[in-house]
N, C-alpha and C positions, 0 to 999 in steps of 0.2 A: 581414518580418524577425522582428517580435516579436511571439509570441505574448499574445494579450491575456490568455486565460485563465491563462495560467503569471503574467504580469507582475500579473495579478488580485492571486495568492500573495502576493506580497509585502507587501499589509496596509499598517501603517504604516510599516516601512522604503521607503518610497518612496522617503523626504527624503536618505536616505543616498547615494541614485544620483545624484541634481543635485548634491548636495555634493561626490561625485568627479569629474562631472563638470566643475564651477567647478574644481576644483584642477588637474584637468588643462587646463583653457581656460588657465588662467593660470602652469601650466607653459609651455605650448605658444608664448604672449605673450611670455616670458622666455626663452624658446630662441630666438625671432626677435628678442629685444631683443640678445642675444649675437653673432647675424648680422651685425646691424647696426653693432654698435661694432669688429668684425673689417672689415668694409668702411670704417666710419669713418677707423681704423686706417691701412690701404690708402690712402684717398684723402689722408690726411695726409700720408703715405709720399710718393707718386707728386708731391704739391706741395713738398716738401723742406720743411715745417715743424720748429720747433724742437723738442726731444727733448721739453721740460716739456709740450708738444701732447699728446703720447700717454697722459698719463697720465689724461683725459678719457674717452678711450674703454675705458680699462683698470680705471680704476676702473666705470664703467659696465658691462661685461662681467664682473669679480665681483660687482654687486649681481646681474645676472641671474640668475647661475650659482648664488649660494647662492638668489634667488627659484625657479628654478628646481627645485634642492636639495629646498628644504623643499614647494614645492607637490608634487613626485614621492612623496618620503616622507608628506606629508599623504593625498594619492589613495589609494597604497598601504593606509594605515593606515584610511582611514576603508572600504574594500574590503574589507578582512580585518574589520572590523567586523562590512558588512554581511553577509559572508558567513556569518560566527559567528551572528550572529542569525536568519539566514535560517535555518542549517539548527536551531537550537535551535527556532526556532516552527515548522517543517513536521514537524519528529519529535513534537513536542508534539499539534498538530494531528492527525498521523497516530494516535497513541495515544489521544489522544481520539475522535477516529472510531470508533474501535474498539472502544471502550468504550461507546460509543453505541449503535453496531451491535447488540451481545452475542454472541449467538448467531448473526448473522448477519456474525461481523466477519470472515470467510474466503470467502465467499458468491463464487464464481466467479476467486478467488484463491487458489494453494496458498500452504502456509506457508511455503514455502522463498523460492517468490516475493515472498510478501507481505515475507520478512525482507531481502532483496536489493534492494528498491524504497523500503523504508523505511531501508536502511541506506546502501549503496552508492547508488541511487537519488538519494537526498540527496544526496550528498556531490559527484555529475554536477551538481544542481543548484544547487550553493554555486557551482560554477564558471560557470554559465549568469546566476546573477544577478550575482556581484561581478566577473563579466571582463568578456562579451557584451554586455549591458545596457549599461552606462556605455562600452562601446568604441563602442556602438551611437550613441548619443549623441552624442561624442565627435565620431566620425568624420563627423556629420552637419554638424556644427557648425565645423570646422575647416577646412575648403576656403572656406567663407563669408569666418571671419575672414579669412583667407590671401589672397581676394579681393579686399577691402575697404583691406586694406593696400599691395598689388600694384597697385591701380587707378590711385592717382596718380603710379606711377611709370610703368609701361606698359601701358596698356588692352588692350592686344591680346593680350600676353605674359599678363596677368591671367585673360584670357576663354577662352584655349586652352587654360590650365592647368585652367579651373574646366570646362570643357565636356569635359574626358577621364577628370574625377573618376567621372561615374556609369557609366564604362565597370565599374569595379569593381565596384559593388552589382548592375547588370544580369548580372554574369557568375556573381557568388552568387545571384541570381535564378534563372538557369539552372541551377545546378547543385543549388540546395534542394529541387527536386521530387524527383528523383533521390537526394538524400541523404535524405531523411525517411523515402522508402521503406527505404531499407540499415539507417539507423539503428533505423526499427520491426522489421526483421526482426533484427535484431545483439541486440535487449535481447528479442525473442522467444528465441531463440535461447539464450541467456545462462539466462533463468529457466528454460529447458526442460534447459540441461543441471545447472542446480542443484537440478531436482525430481528428476530421474535421480539423480544422486549421491547427494542424502540418501536417496532410495525405496533405493538399491543398500544405502547402510548400513544402515538401518534394515530390513532384508531379508535381512540378510548370513549367520543362522543359514540360513534357509529356503533360501537360495542354495547354501549348502556341503552341505545335508542332500540335497537334489535334484541338486545337481551340477553347478548351473546358473549359476556363477558364472564359469566363462570365456564363456560366451552371455552373462550381465550385461556382463562386461568387454567386449564386442566392442562390443556394444551402446551403451555408454558412448563407446567409439575412435569408433564414426561418431557421437554426438554433439560430439563434442570434434573431430572432424576438419569435421562442419559447421562449429561456431563458429568455428575456423582459417578455412573458407573464407571467411565473413562478414566474418570480422575483416581479412584481405585485401583484401577489396572494396570495405571502410571506410576501407584505408588508400590504397588505388590512388585510388577517388575522391577522398580529401584533396590526394596527390600532383597528380594532374592539377587541380584546382582553385586549387593555390597555384601552379604553373607558367602556369595562364591570371594570375590576378590579378598574379602578377609582370612577364609579360608587358606588360598593361595599364600596371601600376604606373612600367615603366623606360621604355616606351615613350612616353609620356604627358609624364614628366620632360625623356626626353629630344627631345623636340618642342617642350615650352616654352623649353627651353636652344636648340635651332636659333633659335626666334624671339626669343629675347632676343638673340643674336648678329646676326641679321638687321636687328634696330633700332640694333642701335650701328653697323651697315655703312652702313645706307641711310637710318636717319632721326636720327641723332647722339644715340642714347641715349648717358651717359655709361658707360664702360666699369666704374665702381663700381657704377652703376645695376643695368646687368648680369648684373656679379659676384654683387650681392645677389640678384637675382631666379634667378639662375642656383642658386645657395645653397637659396632656398628652394624652386625648385621641388618636387625632394625631398620636402616636408613637404606639400603637396598631397595626396600621396598614402600615405604610411608611416601615417598612422589609420586610412584604409579597408585597408592591405595587415596591421594588425594585428587589424583589425576581421574580416576573411577568414577570419585563421587561426583566433581565438578562435569563428567561426562552426561549425567541425568539432567542437569541444571543447560547443558551445551545444546543437547536432541530438542531440548523446546524453544531454545533459542533458535536452533538452526529450521526449525518448523516454521517459525515466525521469519526466517530470514530468507527462506524460500520465496513466502508471498513476495515480499520485499523485492528480491528478486525478478520473480515474475513481473510485478509491477513496473519497475527500471529497465526491463527489457521489453516492455510493449514497444515496437517501433514508432517511432514519433512520426507526425505527418510531414510528408519531405515538402520543402520550400527552397526557395532560389535566393537571389540576390538583385534581381531586377526590378524597378520599381514598376508601378501598376499604373498606367497610361490610359485606358480603356477604360469602358463600364458594359459593356456589352458581354454577356455569359452564354458558353456553348458548349452543349455534353455532344462529343462526336461519337459515336459508334459505342457507347459504355456500355461493356458486361462488368459484374459483379456481384460476389459472392461473400457473404458474412464468415463462414464455417470453410471455405476455399471447395464446395461441394454442390452445393445448391444453387445456383446464381437467380437471384432475387431481382436485376437489373439486366437483359440480354438485347444487346447493340440499339442503346437507348441512343437517339440522337434528339435534343431540343435547340431551339436559338430563345434567346431572351435581349430583346432589344432594350438598350442603353434609356428609354422611355416608355411608359407603358403600365398598361397592366396583363400580366399572362398570369394562366391560371394553369394547375396541374389536377387533375380530378380521376374518381375512381371508385370501384370501392376497394374496402378497408384490406390491407394485403397486397395493393395493386405493385407498390411500389414506390408509393410519393416519398413518403419521410425519408427514403433510401437516398431518391434525387436530392431533394433537402441535404440531406449528409454528405451528398459530391458537391454538392451548389456552394456548400458553408466551408471545404475542406477538413472534415472530419476524417472522412475516408479515401483514398485512391483507388480511381478505379482497375480491375483486373484485367479488363483491357480497353483499349480508347483512350482517351482522354476530354479534362474538362478546358478552357479557354477561358480567359477575362482579357477585354482589350484586344483579345486576338494573341494574348500570350499566356503558353502551358501554367496552370495553378504554380506545380510545381517550382516553375521557373522565377515566381515572382516572388518579393520578400512576405513573412506574414506579417508584419507591420503595415503594410500597404494595402495588403488583399484588406485586413480589417478594417484600415481606416475608410474603406469604402461600400463595406457591409453593416449590416444591421440585422436581426433575427428576434421577431415576434413569434414568440407559441402561447399554447393555451398554459403551459407551466413557466410563464418566462418569468423568471425571480424576481419578488420586491424584496429587497431588504430591508431588516428592523432598525431603520431611523429615520429619522425625519423625511418629509417627502422633499424638502429642499434639498436634504443630502442624498437624495437617489435620485434628484435631476442634476446632483453635481455629478456623477458617477460617468454619466452621461457627457458631461459638460462643465470642467469646474470652473469655469468662466461664465457660465449663462448668468444672466440677470432675472431678479425678481419678477421684472416684468415678462421676458420671455417665456420663462415659467406659469405665469397666471394667461398668457396669449396660449400657449399648446394645453393648457386646463378647459380653457375656454371650448378652442375647438374638439374638445372630446365631452364636451358637455359635463366636467366633471371641479367647477372652477367654484360653483355654489358651496355645494356640501363640503369642498375645503377650508372655504372660509366658514361656513357654520360649524366646523368640527377642530378651530385649532390654528386653522392657518398654514401655510409652509410647514409650520414649526410642529403639525403633527407626525407625532411617531407611528411610523408602521408598525403592527407586532410581529412577532415573529409568522412565517407562513402568511402574512395579509391578513390574520383570521380576523382582526378588527375592521373592516371592510369588506363590502360584498366584491363574489365573483368578476361580477361585471363590473364594479368599479376598479377590480384589480387589474383585470385587462385594460382597462382603457386609462388606467396610469403608466402602465407600461408601455401604451401605444405613443403617450405625451412623450414619457422620456424618450422613446426612440425619435418624435418628432424633431426635439432639441437636440439631439445628436447630430440632423443634418448628414447622414450619411446618401451617398450614390443609388446603394442599390438595398431595398426592404425585402426580406423574406417575410411570411406571414403561415405562421405552419400551423393551419388548424388554429388562428387566432381567435375564432367566435365559438369556439367548443365549450360546451356547456354553460353559455351564461344567458341570461333575459334577452328578448327580441329589441329592447328598447336600445339595450347595450350593443348588440350585436348589430344595427343599425345605424349606430351613430360610427361605429370601428366601421363600416363597409366604406360608409361613405365619405372618412377620414382617405381611408385606405384608396378609394377613386379617386380623389383630388390631389393625392399625393402621386399618383400614377402621370398626372398631368406634366411633372417636371422630374419624375425621377424613376427610374426601373422597381418596378413594383412585382414581387413573384408571388403568388397568392396558393396555397395548397388549401382545402375543403373539401369536406365531407356532403357540406349540401349547396347543390349546383344551383342553387336560386342565389348565391351570394355571388358566383362566376359570371354571371350573363353581362353583367358589363364588360367583361374583360375583352382586352383588343386581340386577343388571341387564345385557344385554350388547348392542352393537349388532354388527349384521354387515356388512360392505360386499363391493360387486365394481365396480369400474371405476369410483372416485371416485362409486359413489353408495349410500347407505345401504338395504339391501335388507330387512332383518329387525330385529326387535330386540325383546327378552324376557328371561327367564330363562332360564337352561340347559336346564329342564323344558319349557317352554313352544316354547320355539323345535326341540328335537329334536322334540315333537309334531308341529310343523308340516310336518316332509317337506321341508323347504326346500333352502336353500345351506349352510346351517349345518350342517343334521344331516347332508348330503352328506359337507362336511369333516370333522366330529368321526368320523365314522364309520370317513371312508378313514385319518384318522392314528390314530387305535386299531387298525385291521386292521395298519395299516404296522407301529406297535409291539408288536400281540401278535405279529407272524410274526417281527418280529426276535429278541424272546425267544426263540421256540421256536427258531430258528435258533441262537443261544447256547447255549442251555443242553439242547439234543439230545445 
């Protein structure tokens, strides 16, 4: 009934659960007091007591109703505080987790799915914590409180009513296994539909160009239809469950009423006492009936909660407490697997000097990007270790590690802010002169001057500048950051030849005084490297300068020659 992992997420907010339950119990006792006062008044009426005698049950009823009103409002306010605190704490924990994970923040979860879980998923959990859990504890306590109240009046009726109560939890448990599967599918379809919608919006231009928008529209309709079907299954399951619980609740109350009437006829129970038992009979089942209704909301929240737990339980990259003192990076017999079964790096050892240009090359899927993940601290090796300045990466502090490291990739993000504000992210004290100097180095200064200057706002996804300009701007921002180690992961991918030449020229110049690591699929870009590592199928096969590797006539030479022949053949076709 209660998911221990989800309950653990409450942290210090657990106290509000017990405060809410206490208020609900107080309201129940006050409600029973109102019923008792009504029965008292009927007893006085039946015995022809004076009018003044009715003042006492009337006064008691007013006091009990006042207590019930206050308790109900108090319970509602406590639940509201609980819900707001839970949402605030969970969103803060999700945000902090994403920050801690850094480059692993969306590992295994799409951006759309992450957004849905952290926003709407937390909203669903609000109902789980503020409605379901308090109602669970209250519905467990209420029947026993009522049982001990009714026991002195007629133990048979009290026992029958209490015995029928567990039938509701039994029906809930019977439904819960099926409900969990349904709600898991519900959230899967929901996030899938969100992913499809976001993907379609982001690629709308391409869909229009290729006249594929109608096909994508049909695909989205299919996703929506699947979501509609799973939603209808959820509603049918909820209706069936509600029907079963109503049958049990009203059937149990009816059985209790029948026993109360039999006690009057066969055992001489006072009619007023029987009336009290009849009026109280429904109270045995109403808390569990309300709990059953909250159960359906809870299952939806629990499904979202498990996704949040999955994110929160993702292992953080391990960091230490030592300060980084050197800039030499070394991979020592590193083996790594993403799924725990297939090794994508196999006993790889590489050295990167504190200055100079080192390249990692190989065909697609050889393990280049995984080496980058090792270098930037996104993952830790399965075997072997990574050292920086002679210290293992997991021994140094995260802050000192990233103070030394900058990464420029083919998809480096440029923020939807002005050019100047993008540079401030790298160095908040950078002057306009230093920004213009960096823009000059990447041959972007003239374009920026002619298009609004440093106040020019870069639109979302840098759609108002070209791909080459975006890459050069990313490089300029990194130059201003003035790091000790620069990693260029396919930084010249999918851009024009002019931009590629400008970026490679700056990379080579930077390597004169910094440690520069270049990952490139185009071997012509790494010819000037001081050292080149060539990989195949997750293994380091060759290493050396371009000249020495060409002389070996190995895999590097074959790949380089094949690429060169393709480029020369393409050039002949174009200019023929």
